[in-house]
C-alpha positions in Angstrom: 4.8 -72.7 6.0 8.1 -70.6 6.1 6.6 -69.0 9.3 6.5 -72.4 11.1 10.1 -72.9 12.2 10.3 -69.1 13.4 7.2 -69.3 15.7 8.5 -72.3 17.0 11.5 -71.0 17.9 10.0 -68.0 19.6 7.6 -70.0 21.0 10.1 -72.3 22.7 11.9 -69.2 23.9 8.9 -67.8 25.6 7.3 -70.8 26.8 7.5 -72.2 30.5 5.7 -75.4 31.6 5.0 -73.3 34.7 5.4 -69.9 35.7 8.5 -68.9 37.5 7.0 -66.5 40.0 7.7 -67.5 43.4 7.2 -65.7 46.9 10.2 -65.6 49.0 12.5 -66.7 46.2 16.2 -66.2 46.9 18.4 -65.0 44.0 22.3 -64.9 44.3 24.0 -63.5 40.9 27.2 -62.3 39.7 28.4 -60.2 36.7 30.5 -58.0 34.7 31.0 -55.8 31.7 31.5 -52.4 30.9 31.3 -49.1 32.8 31.4 -45.3 31.8 31.9 -42.2 33.9 31.4 -38.8 32.5 33.5 -36.3 34.5 32.3 -32.6 33.8 36.2 -31.2 33.2 37.2 -34.0 31.1 36.6 -34.1 27.1 36.3 -37.9 27.0 34.2 -40.4 29.0 36.2 -42.7 31.3 35.6 -46.0 30.3 36.5 -49.4 32.0 35.4 -52.6 33.1 33.8 -53.8 36.5 32.2 -56.9 38.3 29.4 -57.1 41.1 27.3 -59.5 42.9 23.9 -58.9 44.2 21.5 -60.4 46.4 17.4 -60.5 45.8 14.6 -61.8 47.8 10.9 -62.1 46.5 8.8 -60.2 48.9 6.0 -61.1 46.7 6.0 -62.6 43.1 6.0 -59.0 41.5 8.7 -57.5 43.8 12.2 -58.0 45.2 14.0 -56.6 47.5 17.3 -56.3 45.8 20.7 -55.6 47.3 23.9 -55.2 45.2 27.7 -54.3 45.0 30.0 -53.4 42.2 33.5 -52.5 41.6 34.8 -50.8 38.2 38.4 -49.6 37.2 37.1 -46.5 34.9 40.4 -45.3 34.0 43.7 -47.3 35.2 46.0 -44.6 33.6 44.6 -41.2 35.2 47.6 -39.1 36.9 48.4 -35.7 37.5 50.3 -35.2 34.3 50.7 -31.3 35.0 49.7 -28.7 37.7 46.6 -28.0 35.3 45.1 -31.4 35.5 41.9 -31.3 37.4 41.7 -33.2 40.8 38.3 -34.6 39.9 39.2 -37.5 37.9 38.9 -41.2 40.1 40.3 -44.3 38.3 37.9 -46.7 40.2 34.2 -46.4 41.3 32.8 -48.8 43.9 29.1 -48.7 44.7 26.7 -50.6 47.2 22.9 -50.3 47.4 19.8 -51.7 48.4 16.3 -51.1 46.7 13.0 -52.6 45.3 12.8 -54.0 41.7 9.5 -54.9 39.9 9.6 -58.2 38.4 7.3 -59.2 35.2 7.9 -62.9 36.1 5.4 -64.7 33.7 8.1 -66.2 30.9 11.4 -67.6 30.8 12.4 -64.1 30.0 12.1 -62.2 32.9 12.5 -58.2 32.7 12.8 -55.7 35.8 13.0 -52.2 36.7 13.5 -50.6 39.7 15.3 -48.1 41.8 18.5 -48.4 44.6 19.7 -46.2 46.9 23.1 -46.5 48.3 26.7 -45.1 48.1 29.4 -44.5 46.0 33.2 -44.7 46.6 35.4 -42.7 43.9 39.2 -43.2 44.4 42.6 -43.2 42.8 43.1 -41.0 39.7 43.8 -37.4 40.2 41.6 -37.2 43.3 43.3 -35.5 46.4 41.2 -38.1 48.5 38.7 -40.6 48.1 35.2 -39.5 47.9 32.0 -41.0 49.4 28.8 -39.9 47.4 25.3 -40.9 48.0 24.0 -42.7 45.1 20.5 -43.4 43.5 20.7 -46.0 40.7 17.8 -46.7 38.2 18.1 -50.3 37.6 16.8 -52.0 34.3 17.4 -55.8 33.0 16.4 -59.2 31.7 17.1 -62.4 32.9 16.6 -66.0 30.8 15.9 -68.8 32.9 17.5 -72.1 31.7 15.6 -73.7 34.5 14.0 -72.7 37.9 17.4 -72.4 39.6 19.7 -70.9 36.8 19.2 -67.5 34.9 21.4 -65.7 32.4 21.0 -62.0 32.0 21.6 -58.4 31.3 21.7 -55.5 33.8 21.9 -51.7 33.2 22.6 -49.2 36.1 22.1 -45.6 35.7 23.8 -44.2 38.8 23.0 -40.7 40.0 25.7 -38.9 42.6 23.0 -36.4 43.3 25.4 -34.1 45.7 28.0 -34.0 42.9 26.0 -34.3 39.8 27.9 -31.0 38.6 31.4 -33.1 38.7 30.3 -36.6 37.7 26.9 -36.0 35.8 26.8 -39.8 34.5 27.9 -43.4 35.8 26.5 -46.4 34.0 27.4 -50.4 34.0 26.3 -52.6 31.1 26.9 -56.0 32.7 26.4 -59.6 31.8 25.4 -61.7 34.5 24.7 -65.2 35.7 22.1 -66.3 39.0 21.3 -69.1 41.0 17.9 -69.3 42.6 16.0 -71.2 45.4 13.0 -71.0 47.6 
């Protein structure tokens, strides 16, 4: 009998009156949260906050075309303290990317994963000039559908600035998001 309330709660969260998978469904979302940039010649990771927007289009019920853009302040106080300070430490990172995500859309909780390609813009801080770098993103997340039109979720992005992996081996975002969908 003690399991009944637990099973009821789990069943309520996972149940859906109808499958939510819809071809040609449009999603528009916004989110924000933590960002972390590892700079090779810096002993600590640059932490900050960011926000972004995304647009997804349901190619079919399993794959979404995914377009997103984000901006993060990763080190607001990066300054050229001395001539010995390396000129490799940006204060902001902006990214934009396009790709495909696979969606496991069978219950109210909808996990997804995929890959996106785009570009990153590193600016400010101790950089002599802004850097535009090609960016590959590994995208993971899960959305909880409150209704057929509204979802809350969490998204993780691991960025790879593959032409400068020696200088910037890791850039990550962990954001909470809200999404509106229609078809």
